[in-house]
MIDOGU-835534 format. One record per residue (C-alpha): residue number from 0; residue in three letters; chain; x, y, z. Coordinates in nm, 4 decimals. Each point is the difference from the previous one (the first is absolute). Example, Ala and Ser with C-alpha at 12.3 -4.5 7.8 and 13.67 -1.06 7.14 Angstrom:
BEGIN
+------+------+-------+----------+----------+----------+
! resi ! resn ! chain !       px !       py !       pz !
+------+------+-------+----------+----------+----------+
!    0 !  ALA !     A !   1.2300 !  -0.4500 !   0.7800 !
!    1 !  SER !     A !   0.1370 !   0.3440 !  -0.0660 !
+------+------+-------+----------+----------+----------+
END
This chain:
BEGIN
+------+------+-------+----------+----------+----------+
! resi ! resn ! chain !       px !       py !       pz !
+------+------+-------+----------+----------+----------+
!    0 !  MET !     A !   1.2706 !  -1.4526 !   2.2142 !
!    1 !  LEU !     A !  -0.1675 !   0.2925 !   0.1889 !
!    2 !  ASP !     A !  -0.2051 !   0.0780 !  -0.3059 !
!    3 !  PHE !     A !  -0.1269 !  -0.3634 !   0.0158 !
!    4 !  VAL !     A !  -0.0738 !   0.0270 !   0.3850 !
!    5 !  GLY !     A !  -0.1527 !   0.3143 !  -0.0440 !
!    6 !  GLN !     A !  -0.2361 !  -0.1212 !  -0.2749 !
!    7 !  LYS !     A !  -0.1029 !  -0.3143 !   0.2323 !
!    8 !  ILE !     A !  -0.0650 !   0.2165 !   0.3163 !
!    9 !  GLY !     A !  -0.2257 !   0.2339 !  -0.2529 !
!   10 !  SER !     A !  -0.1719 !  -0.3129 !  -0.1248 !
!   11 !  LEU !     A !  -0.1048 !  -0.1137 !   0.3385 !
!   12 !  LEU !     A !  -0.0900 !   0.3446 !   0.1241 !
!   13 !  GLY !     A !  -0.1452 !   0.1355 !  -0.3057 !
!   14 !  ARG !     A !   0.2375 !   0.2918 !  -0.0426 !
!   15 !  GLY !     A !   0.2042 !   0.1059 !  -0.2847 !
!   16 !  GLY !     A !  -0.0743 !  -0.1640 !  -0.3407 !
!   17 !  SER !     A !  -0.2273 !  -0.2264 !   0.1737 !
!   18 !  SER !     A !  -0.1944 !   0.2932 !   0.1304 !
!   19 !  LEU !     A !  -0.3697 !   0.0362 !  -0.1790 !
!   20 !  SER !     A !  -0.0275 !   0.3784 !   0.0695 !
!   21 !  VAL !     A !  -0.0041 !   0.2316 !  -0.2575 !
!   22 !  PRO !     A !   0.1880 !   0.3863 !   0.0464 !
!   23 !  ILE !     A !  -0.2719 !   0.2350 !  -0.0294 !
!   24 !  LEU !     A !  -0.0248 !   0.2790 !  -0.3039 !
!   25 !  ASP !     A !   0.1409 !   0.3013 !   0.2102 !
!   26 !  GLY !     A !   0.2246 !   0.2636 !  -0.0504 !
!   27 !  ALA !     A !   0.1084 !   0.0324 !  -0.3554 !
!   28 !  PHE !     A !  -0.1982 !  -0.3151 !  -0.0889 !
!   29 !  LYS !     A !  -0.3145 !   0.1868 !   0.0889 !
!   30 !  PRO !     A !  -0.2776 !   0.0161 !  -0.2767 !
!   31 !  ASN !     A !   0.0170 !   0.3205 !  -0.2338 !
!   32 !  ASN !     A !  -0.1426 !   0.1262 !  -0.3499 !
!   33 !  LEU !     A !   0.3395 !   0.0165 !  -0.1809 !
!   34 !  LEU !     A !  -0.0790 !  -0.2686 !  -0.2397 !
!   35 !  GLU !     A !  -0.3462 !   0.1127 !  -0.0555 !
!   36 !  GLU !     A !   0.1353 !   0.3520 !  -0.0444 !
!   37 !  ALA !     A !   0.2841 !  -0.0719 !  -0.2306 !
!   38 !  GLU !     A !  -0.0061 !   0.0515 !  -0.3370 !
!   39 !  VAL !     A !  -0.0619 !  -0.2615 !  -0.2767 !
!   40 !  LEU !     A !   0.2480 !  -0.0477 !  -0.2504 !
!   41 !  LEU !     A !  -0.0878 !  -0.3512 !  -0.1418 !
!   42 !  GLU !     A !  -0.2377 !  -0.2621 !   0.0700 !
!   43 !  ARG !     A !   0.0640 !  -0.4032 !  -0.1030 !
!   44 !  HIS !     A !  -0.0694 !  -0.2799 !   0.1436 !
!   45 !  ASP !     A !   0.3561 !  -0.1278 !   0.0072 !
!   46 !  LEU !     A !   0.1828 !   0.2477 !   0.1287 !
!   47 !  GLU !     A !   0.3290 !  -0.1272 !   0.2035 !
!   48 !  ASP !     A !   0.2909 !   0.2752 !   0.0366 !
!   49 !  MET !     A !   0.1076 !   0.3543 !  -0.1041 !
!   50 !  ALA !     A !   0.3472 !   0.1787 !   0.0013 !
!   51 !  LEU !     A !   0.0489 !   0.3877 !  -0.0947 !
!   52 !  ALA !     A !   0.2715 !   0.0666 !  -0.2383 !
!   53 !  PRO !     A !   0.2845 !   0.2725 !   0.0456 !
!   54 !  ASP !     A !  -0.1961 !   0.2165 !  -0.2768 !
!   55 !  GLY !     A !  -0.3322 !  -0.0108 !   0.2297 !
!   56 !  THR !     A !  -0.1543 !  -0.2719 !  -0.2094 !
!   57 !  LEU !     A !  -0.2163 !  -0.2498 !   0.1903 !
!   58 !  PHE !     A !   0.0095 !  -0.3521 !  -0.1264 !
!   59 !  VAL !     A !  -0.2276 !  -0.2601 !   0.0923 !
!   60 !  ALA !     A !   0.0029 !  -0.3766 !  -0.0285 !
!   61 !  ALA !     A !  -0.3298 !  -0.1914 !  -0.0749 !
!   62 !  GLY !     A !  -0.0110 !  -0.3412 !  -0.1405 !
!   63 !  ALA !     A !   0.2677 !  -0.0770 !  -0.2154 !
!   64 !  ASP !     A !   0.0051 !   0.3684 !  -0.0883 !
!   65 !  VAL !     A !   0.2239 !   0.2898 !   0.0954 !
!   66 !  LEU !     A !  -0.2004 !   0.3430 !  -0.0545 !
!   67 !  ALA !     A !   0.0917 !   0.3657 !  -0.0008 !
!   68 !  ILE !     A !  -0.2485 !   0.2250 !   0.1848 !
!   69 !  GLU !     A !  -0.0083 !   0.3400 !  -0.2108 !
!   70 !  GLY !     A !  -0.2625 !   0.2739 !   0.0097 !
!   71 !  GLY !     A !  -0.2374 !  -0.2032 !   0.1249 !
!   72 !  ALA !     A !   0.0280 !  -0.2863 !  -0.2283 !
!   73 !  ALA !     A !   0.1898 !  -0.3294 !   0.0327 !
!   74 !  ARG !     A !   0.2489 !  -0.1061 !  -0.3068 !
!   75 !  LEU !     A !   0.1317 !  -0.3130 !  -0.0449 !
!   76 !  VAL !     A !   0.3743 !  -0.0142 !   0.0183 !
!   77 !  GLU !     A !   0.0718 !  -0.3914 !   0.0054 !
!   78 !  ARG !     A !  -0.1649 !  -0.3474 !   0.0078 !
!   79 !  HIS !     A !   0.1450 !  -0.2909 !   0.1368 !
!   80 !  ALA !     A !  -0.0800 !  -0.3564 !  -0.0307 !
!   81 !  ASP !     A !  -0.0434 !  -0.0297 !   0.3845 !
!   82 !  ARG !     A !  -0.1715 !   0.1815 !   0.2586 !
!   83 !  VAL !     A !   0.2240 !   0.2920 !   0.1443 !
!   84 !  THR !     A !   0.0090 !  -0.0554 !   0.3548 !
!   85 !  ALA !     A !   0.2184 !   0.2874 !   0.1092 !
!   86 !  LEU !     A !   0.1388 !   0.3423 !  -0.1964 !
!   87 !  ALA !     A !   0.2583 !   0.2702 !   0.0885 !
!   88 !  ILE !     A !   0.1748 !   0.2442 !  -0.2088 !
!   89 !  LEU !     A !   0.4013 !   0.0721 !   0.0085 !
!   90 !  ARG !     A !   0.1386 !   0.3791 !   0.0586 !
!   91 !  ASP !     A !   0.1063 !  -0.0337 !  -0.3567 !
!   92 !  GLY !     A !  -0.3754 !  -0.0552 !  -0.1228 !
!   93 !  SER !     A !   0.0350 !  -0.3714 !  -0.0704 !
!   94 !  ARG !     A !  -0.2758 !  -0.2114 !   0.1177 !
!   95 !  VAL !     A !   0.0256 !  -0.3191 !   0.2196 !
!   96 !  VAL !     A !  -0.2769 !  -0.2359 !  -0.0248 !
!   97 !  ALA !     A !  -0.0525 !  -0.3317 !   0.1684 !
!   98 !  LEU !     A !  -0.1641 !  -0.2909 !  -0.1488 !
!   99 !  GLY !     A !  -0.0481 !  -0.2050 !   0.2883 !
!  100 !  ASP !     A !   0.2798 !  -0.2446 !  -0.0076 !
!  101 !  ARG !     A !   0.2328 !   0.2429 !  -0.2029 !
!  102 !  ILE !     A !   0.0998 !   0.3590 !  -0.0549 !
!  103 !  VAL !     A !   0.0426 !   0.2087 !  -0.3296 !
!  104 !  ILE !     A !   0.1681 !   0.3293 !  -0.0123 !
!  105 !  GLU !     A !  -0.0703 !   0.1732 !  -0.3381 !
!  106 !  GLY !     A !  -0.0559 !  -0.3164 !  -0.1524 !
!  107 !  ARG !     A !   0.3246 !  -0.1590 !   0.0925 !
!  108 !  ALA !     A !  -0.0866 !  -0.3035 !   0.2429 !
!  109 !  ILE !     A !   0.2364 !  -0.0625 !   0.2910 !
!  110 !  PRO !     A !   0.1047 !  -0.2927 !   0.1721 !
!  111 !  SER !     A !  -0.3281 !  -0.1692 !   0.1427 !
!  112 !  GLU !     A !   0.2260 !  -0.1428 !   0.3166 !
!  113 !  ALA !     A !   0.2022 !   0.1264 !   0.3010 !
!  114 !  GLY !     A !   0.1583 !  -0.1545 !   0.2975 !
!  115 !  GLY !     A !  -0.0349 !  -0.3320 !  -0.1668 !
!  116 !  ARG !     A !  -0.3814 !   0.0150 !  -0.0356 !
!  117 !  ARG !     A !  -0.2315 !   0.1241 !  -0.2614 !
!  118 !  PHE !     A !  -0.2586 !   0.2687 !   0.0343 !
!  119 !  LYS !     A !  -0.3327 !  -0.1135 !   0.0654 !
!  120 !  ALA !     A !  -0.2209 !   0.2860 !   0.0968 !
!  121 !  ILE !     A !   0.1317 !   0.3429 !  -0.0624 !
!  122 !  THR !     A !  -0.2713 !   0.2312 !   0.1639 !
!  123 !  ALA !     A !   0.1916 !   0.3259 !   0.0491 !
!  124 !  LEU !     A !   0.2722 !   0.1929 !  -0.1518 !
!  125 !  SER !     A !   0.1771 !   0.3425 !   0.1506 !
!  126 !  VAL !     A !   0.2864 !   0.1803 !  -0.1304 !
!  127 !  MET !     A !   0.2647 !   0.0804 !   0.2600 !
!  128 !  ALA !     A !   0.2307 !   0.3066 !  -0.0039 !
!  129 !  ASP !     A !   0.3015 !  -0.1639 !  -0.1586 !
!  130 !  GLY !     A !  -0.2017 !  -0.1095 !  -0.2632 !
!  131 !  ARG !     A !  -0.0585 !  -0.3650 !   0.0867 !
!  132 !  ILE !     A !  -0.3907 !  -0.1496 !  -0.0042 !
!  133 !  LEU !     A !  -0.1183 !  -0.1688 !   0.3321 !
!  134 !  ILE !     A !  -0.1922 !  -0.2972 !  -0.0687 !
!  135 !  CYS !     A !  -0.2603 !  -0.1781 !   0.1961 !
!  136 !  ASP !     A !  -0.0028 !  -0.3497 !  -0.0712 !
!  137 !  ALA !     A !  -0.2932 !  -0.1032 !   0.1794 !
!  138 !  SER !     A !  -0.0005 !  -0.3887 !   0.0156 !
!  139 !  ALA !     A !   0.2214 !  -0.3066 !  -0.1223 !
!  140 !  ARG !     A !  -0.2936 !  -0.1918 !  -0.0168 !
!  141 !  TYR !     A !  -0.2787 !   0.1715 !  -0.1627 !
!  142 !  ASP !     A !  -0.0742 !   0.2738 !  -0.2465 !
!  143 !  GLY !     A !  -0.1696 !   0.3258 !   0.0540 !
!  144 !  GLU !     A !  -0.3580 !  -0.1037 !  -0.0866 !
!  145 !  GLN !     A !   0.0364 !  -0.2823 !   0.2702 !
!  146 !  TRP !     A !   0.0633 !   0.1926 !   0.3172 !
!  147 !  GLN !     A !  -0.2611 !  -0.1165 !   0.1576 !
!  148 !  TYR !     A !   0.1741 !  -0.3540 !  -0.0110 !
!  149 !  ASP !     A !   0.2811 !   0.1519 !   0.1561 !
!  150 !  LEU !     A !  -0.1685 !   0.1596 !   0.2787 !
!  151 !  MET !     A !  -0.1990 !  -0.3048 !   0.0876 !
!  152 !  THR !     A !   0.2910 !  -0.1887 !  -0.0231 !
!  153 !  LYS !     A !   0.1802 !   0.2432 !   0.2310 !
!  154 !  GLY !     A !   0.2773 !   0.0751 !  -0.2549 !
!  155 !  ARG !     A !   0.3441 !   0.1322 !   0.0913 !
!  156 !  SER !     A !   0.2062 !  -0.0033 !  -0.3034 !
!  157 !  GLY !     A !  -0.0134 !   0.3515 !  -0.1091 !
!  158 !  ARG !     A !   0.2723 !   0.2131 !  -0.0662 !
!  159 !  VAL !     A !   0.1428 !   0.3269 !  -0.1190 !
!  160 !  LEU !     A !   0.3006 !   0.0763 !  -0.2261 !
!  161 !  ALA !     A !   0.1735 !   0.2901 !  -0.1492 !
!  162 !  LEU !     A !   0.0443 !  -0.0233 !  -0.3782 !
!  163 !  GLU !     A !   0.3101 !   0.1856 !  -0.1969 !
!  164 !  PRO !     A !  -0.1900 !   0.0622 !  -0.3169 !
!  165 !  SER !     A !   0.2888 !   0.0433 !  -0.2359 !
!  166 !  SER !     A !   0.1363 !  -0.3499 !   0.0930 !
!  167 !  GLY !     A !  -0.3246 !  -0.1415 !   0.0967 !
!  168 !  THR !     A !   0.1598 !  -0.2024 !   0.3024 !
!  169 !  ALA !     A !  -0.2152 !   0.0155 !   0.2970 !
!  170 !  GLU !     A !   0.1278 !  -0.0107 !   0.3886 !
!  171 !  PRO !     A !  -0.2619 !  -0.1470 !   0.2818 !
!  172 !  LEU !     A !  -0.0464 !   0.2641 !   0.2745 !
!  173 !  GLN !     A !  -0.2388 !  -0.2118 !   0.2283 !
!  174 !  ASN !     A !  -0.1525 !  -0.3509 !  -0.0233 !
!  175 !  ASP !     A !  -0.2786 !  -0.1812 !   0.1596 !
!  176 !  LEU !     A !  -0.2330 !   0.2227 !  -0.0121 !
!  177 !  ALA !     A !  -0.3448 !  -0.0137 !   0.0197 !
!  178 !  TRP !     A !  -0.1515 !   0.0905 !  -0.3498 !
!  179 !  ALA !     A !   0.2410 !   0.3039 !  -0.0504 !
!  180 !  PHE !     A !  -0.2489 !   0.2729 !  -0.1861 !
!  181 !  GLY !     A !   0.1755 !   0.3370 !   0.0238 !
!  182 !  ALA !     A !   0.3553 !   0.1271 !   0.0280 !
!  183 !  LEU !     A !   0.1309 !   0.3564 !   0.0724 !
!  184 !  GLU !     A !   0.3751 !   0.1448 !   0.0546 !
!  185 !  CYS !     A !  -0.0363 !   0.2259 !   0.2898 !
!  186 !  ARG !     A !   0.2808 !   0.1726 !   0.2188 !
!  187 !  SER !     A !   0.0029 !  -0.2853 !   0.2431 !
!  188 !  GLY !     A !  -0.0061 !  -0.2665 !  -0.2821 !
!  189 !  VAL !     A !  -0.2204 !  -0.2147 !  -0.2197 !
!  190 !  LEU !     A !  -0.3632 !   0.0088 !   0.1702 !
!  191 !  VAL !     A !  -0.1723 !  -0.3336 !  -0.1323 !
!  192 !  SER !     A !  -0.3486 !  -0.0896 !   0.0170 !
!  193 !  GLU !     A !  -0.0636 !  -0.3224 !   0.1819 !
!  194 !  SER !     A !  -0.3899 !  -0.0461 !  -0.0793 !
!  195 !  TRP !     A !  -0.0493 !  -0.3384 !   0.1753 !
!  196 !  ARG !     A !   0.1742 !   0.1057 !   0.3176 !
!  197 !  HIS !     A !  -0.2107 !   0.3528 !  -0.0207 !
!  198 !  ARG !     A !   0.3194 !   0.2508 !   0.0102 !
!  199 !  LEU !     A !   0.2781 !   0.1609 !  -0.1521 !
!  200 !  ARG !     A !   0.3549 !  -0.0841 !   0.0825 !
!  201 !  PHE !     A !   0.3594 !   0.1064 !  -0.1112 !
!  202 !  ALA !     A !   0.1876 !  -0.2543 !  -0.2394 !
!  203 !  GLY !     A !   0.2614 !  -0.1567 !   0.1863 !
!  204 !  LYS !     A !  -0.0889 !   0.1503 !   0.3240 !
!  205 !  GLY !     A !  -0.2258 !  -0.1182 !   0.2954 !
!  206 !  ASP !     A !  -0.1908 !   0.3153 !   0.0308 !
!  207 !  ALA !     A !  -0.3577 !  -0.0114 !  -0.0972 !
!  208 !  THR !     A !  -0.3297 !   0.1990 !   0.0705 !
!  209 !  ALA !     A !  -0.2978 !  -0.1064 !   0.2097 !
!  210 !  GLU !     A !  -0.2179 !  -0.2256 !  -0.1244 !
!  211 !  LEU !     A !  -0.2271 !   0.1940 !  -0.2412 !
!  212 !  PRO !     A !  -0.3935 !  -0.0075 !  -0.0282 !
!  213 !  GLY !     A !   0.0612 !  -0.1264 !  -0.4005 !
!  214 !  TYR !     A !   0.1822 !  -0.1893 !  -0.2499 !
!  215 !  PRO !     A !   0.2990 !   0.2349 !  -0.0962 !
!  216 !  ALA !     A !   0.0793 !   0.0142 !  -0.3735 !
!  217 !  ARG !     A !   0.1607 !   0.2574 !  -0.2185 !
!  218 !  ILE !     A !   0.1839 !   0.3029 !   0.1486 !
!  219 !  THR !     A !   0.0265 !   0.3357 !  -0.2132 !
!  220 !  PRO !     A !   0.2350 !   0.2925 !   0.1463 !
!  221 !  THR !     A !  -0.1197 !   0.3633 !   0.0192 !
!  222 !  ALA !     A !   0.1931 !   0.3420 !  -0.0986 !
!  223 !  ASP !     A !   0.0212 !   0.0530 !   0.3912 !
!  224 !  GLY !     A !   0.1993 !  -0.3136 !   0.0743 !
!  225 !  GLY !     A !  -0.2713 !  -0.2081 !   0.1168 !
!  226 !  PHE !     A !  -0.1715 !  -0.2474 !  -0.1811 !
!  227 !  TRP !     A !  -0.3969 !  -0.1341 !  -0.0544 !
!  228 !  LEU !     A !  -0.0441 !  -0.3502 !   0.0902 !
!  229 !  SER !     A !  -0.2885 !  -0.2069 !  -0.1704 !
!  230 !  LEU !     A !  -0.1613 !  -0.2889 !   0.2221 !
!  231 !  PHE !     A !  -0.1828 !  -0.2594 !  -0.2658 !
!  232 !  SER !     A !  -0.2475 !  -0.0863 !   0.2903 !
!  233 !  GLY !     A !  -0.1187 !   0.0206 !   0.3502 !
!  234 !  ARG !     A !   0.0759 !  -0.2649 !   0.2143 !
!  235 !  ALA !     A !  -0.3190 !  -0.2106 !   0.1669 !
!  236 !  GLN !     A !   0.0073 !  -0.2081 !   0.2941 !
!  237 !  ILE !     A !  -0.1691 !  -0.2621 !  -0.1603 !
!  238 !  VAL !     A !   0.2661 !  -0.0623 !  -0.2911 !
!  239 !  GLU !     A !   0.2756 !   0.0311 !   0.3478 !
!  240 !  PHE !     A !  -0.2238 !  -0.2765 !   0.1171 !
!  241 !  VAL !     A !   0.0286 !  -0.2156 !  -0.2763 !
!  242 !  LEU !     A !   0.3636 !   0.0429 !  -0.0555 !
!  243 !  GLN !     A !   0.0442 !  -0.1698 !   0.3498 !
!  244 !  GLU !     A !  -0.2249 !  -0.2928 !  -0.0648 !
!  245 !  ASN !     A !   0.1920 !  -0.2368 !  -0.2067 !
!  246 !  ALA !     A !  -0.2188 !  -0.2716 !  -0.0646 !
!  247 !  PHE !     A !  -0.2837 !   0.2208 !  -0.0995 !
!  248 !  ARG !     A !   0.1993 !   0.1994 !  -0.2156 !
!  249 !  ARG !     A !   0.1630 !  -0.3027 !  -0.1662 !
!  250 !  GLU !     A !  -0.3464 !  -0.1376 !  -0.1013 !
!  251 !  MET !     A !  -0.1524 !   0.3380 !  -0.1251 !
!  252 !  MET !     A !   0.3012 !   0.0342 !  -0.2458 !
!  253 !  GLU !     A !  -0.0666 !  -0.3518 !  -0.0929 !
!  254 !  THR !     A !  -0.3465 !  -0.0193 !  -0.0610 !
!  255 !  ILE !     A !  -0.1008 !   0.3955 !  -0.0618 !
!  256 !  ASP !     A !   0.0228 !   0.2249 !  -0.3094 !
!  257 !  PRO !     A !   0.2755 !   0.2499 !   0.1083 !
!  258 !  LYS !     A !  -0.2380 !   0.3184 !  -0.0971 !
!  259 !  HIS !     A !  -0.2275 !  -0.1888 !   0.3115 !
!  260 !  TRP !     A !   0.2908 !  -0.0177 !   0.2355 !
!  261 !  ILE !     A !  -0.0062 !   0.1724 !   0.3418 !
!  262 !  SER !     A !   0.2631 !   0.2638 !  -0.0870 !
!  263 !  PRO !     A !   0.0839 !   0.3210 !  -0.1014 !
!  264 !  ALA !     A !  -0.1211 !   0.1345 !  -0.3738 !
!  265 !  LEU !     A !   0.0862 !   0.2575 !  -0.2058 !
!  266 !  SER !     A !  -0.3706 !   0.0660 !  -0.1069 !
!  267 !  SER !     A !  -0.3620 !  -0.1019 !   0.1164 !
!  268 !  GLY !     A !  -0.0316 !  -0.2187 !  -0.3251 !
!  269 !  VAL !     A !  -0.3327 !  -0.0668 !  -0.1714 !
!  270 !  ASP !     A !  -0.0784 !  -0.3266 !   0.1524 !
!  271 !  PHE !     A !  -0.2769 !  -0.0311 !   0.2516 !
!  272 !  GLN !     A !   0.1997 !  -0.2401 !   0.2194 !
+------+------+-------+----------+----------+----------+
END
């Protein structure tokens, strides 16, 4: 009830989720040359995710393929019938591959549902200290390639789960997430990226970060106990405005090709419009 009243007050005063302001790129988000100066290991247009094996081998998901990067060259390890949407390596070296709405562990398919609901949009995988696998199932309505639809319809049906790889059973840790796109176990609990709410939060808890200047995605641990956080796109005031203009947004979705929507994008594209 308090949340509902707070949302109504925010919408009237232009605060909270109704604010058009976007946090500035300051502090840790200041521009730098890390990407420009990094060593290039592989160039390919359909790269999606990567994971490091215990023996130091780097595995990369690209389209329907899983590749191993060795000596500056890419070797095909496995090819699937569908696009690989997330990748992880267990401590015994077993590869865990997400194929949108299902998961395969070293060729063994696990049950495609948990908590009475089928997987729909698996966006990220992460291995916990006890060997379980964290799964981000971003939406109950849209698959991973339809993420713009989920954003524009203000989707709140994502979830994060913990999967026991031997039995294939998965336990939901948090539901009703606004596009779950990354998870990591840390000292305080399971940290989850909630893209459409521009924040990180702990599964099963109310604790969350302040608003981020972009849409948070996958989280990767560092050797010193910290983590790297990826933001797949920056926020823009025009998008924040469109999300509040319901009639305009509905007409845009009904009459315009999604590639021309006023929404975030993963690349600039090749169309002059």
